[in-house]
C-alpha positions as CSV (number, residue, x, y, z in Angstrom):
1,M,32.9,-11.2,-108.8
2,A,29.3,-10.1,-108.4
3,V,28.0,-12.2,-111.3
4,D,28.9,-15.4,-109.4
5,E,26.8,-14.3,-106.5
6,V,23.5,-14.0,-108.5
7,S,21.7,-17.2,-109.3
8,P,20.6,-17.8,-113.0
9,D,17.0,-17.8,-111.8
10,A,17.4,-14.3,-110.3
11,L,19.0,-13.0,-113.5
12,Q,16.2,-14.4,-115.6
13,A,13.6,-12.8,-113.3
14,I,15.0,-9.3,-113.7
15,S,16.1,-9.6,-117.4
16,I,14.3,-7.7,-120.2
17,P,13.7,-9.7,-123.4
18,D,15.1,-8.4,-126.7
19,K,11.7,-8.6,-128.3
20,V,8.2,-8.1,-127.0
21,E,5.1,-8.6,-129.2
22,T,2.2,-6.3,-128.3
23,N,-1.1,-5.4,-129.8
24,F,0.3,-2.0,-131.1
25,G,3.5,-3.4,-132.5
26,N,6.7,-5.4,-131.9
27,L,9.0,-3.7,-129.3
28,Q,12.7,-4.3,-129.6
29,F,15.3,-3.7,-126.9
30,F,19.1,-3.7,-126.8
31,D,20.5,-4.4,-123.3
32,G,17.1,-3.3,-121.9
33,V,17.1,0.0,-123.7
34,P,14.3,0.5,-126.3
35,T,15.4,1.1,-129.9
36,K,14.5,4.4,-131.6
37,A,11.6,2.6,-133.5
38,T,10.3,1.1,-130.2
39,A,10.4,4.5,-128.5
40,D,8.5,6.0,-131.4
41,I,5.9,3.2,-131.1
42,L,5.5,3.8,-127.4
43,Y,5.2,7.5,-127.7
44,D,2.6,7.1,-130.5
45,N,0.7,4.8,-128.2
46,L,0.8,7.3,-125.3
47,D,-0.4,10.1,-127.6
48,R,-3.2,7.9,-128.8
49,M,-4.3,7.0,-125.2
50,R,-4.2,10.7,-124.2
51,A,-6.3,11.6,-127.3
52,V,-9.1,9.2,-126.5
53,M,-9.2,9.9,-122.8
54,T,-12.1,12.3,-122.3
55,P,-11.8,14.8,-119.5
56,R,-14.5,14.5,-116.9
57,P,-16.8,17.5,-116.7
58,A,-16.4,19.8,-113.7
59,R,-18.8,19.1,-111.0
60,N,-20.9,21.6,-109.3
61,C,-19.2,22.3,-105.9
62,K,-22.2,24.1,-104.3
63,P,-23.8,21.0,-102.9
64,A,-20.5,20.0,-101.4
65,R,-20.2,23.3,-99.6
66,R,-23.6,23.0,-98.0
67,S,-23.7,21.3,-94.6
68,P,-25.8,18.2,-94.3
69,P,-29.1,18.6,-92.3
70,W,-27.8,16.6,-89.4
71,A,-24.8,18.9,-88.9
72,A,-26.7,22.0,-87.8
73,S,-24.7,25.0,-86.9
74,P,-24.7,26.0,-83.2
75,R,-25.5,29.6,-84.4
76,G,-28.7,28.5,-86.0
């Protein structure tokens, strides 16, 4: 039987707790699967994180296309 071959320490290391307290709510799991309420909390948090992340402005690419002065073209 495979259960006999795994040590209790190894099982504890890979197990998922039934309840996890976070700063955005208590997360509950059943056999490692989040409950519907937990999934809603996690998706709400993802939406919140995406809403506050500001996109970086596009940079001007013209300076990047210019060759540096030390890389002079052989054609002059």
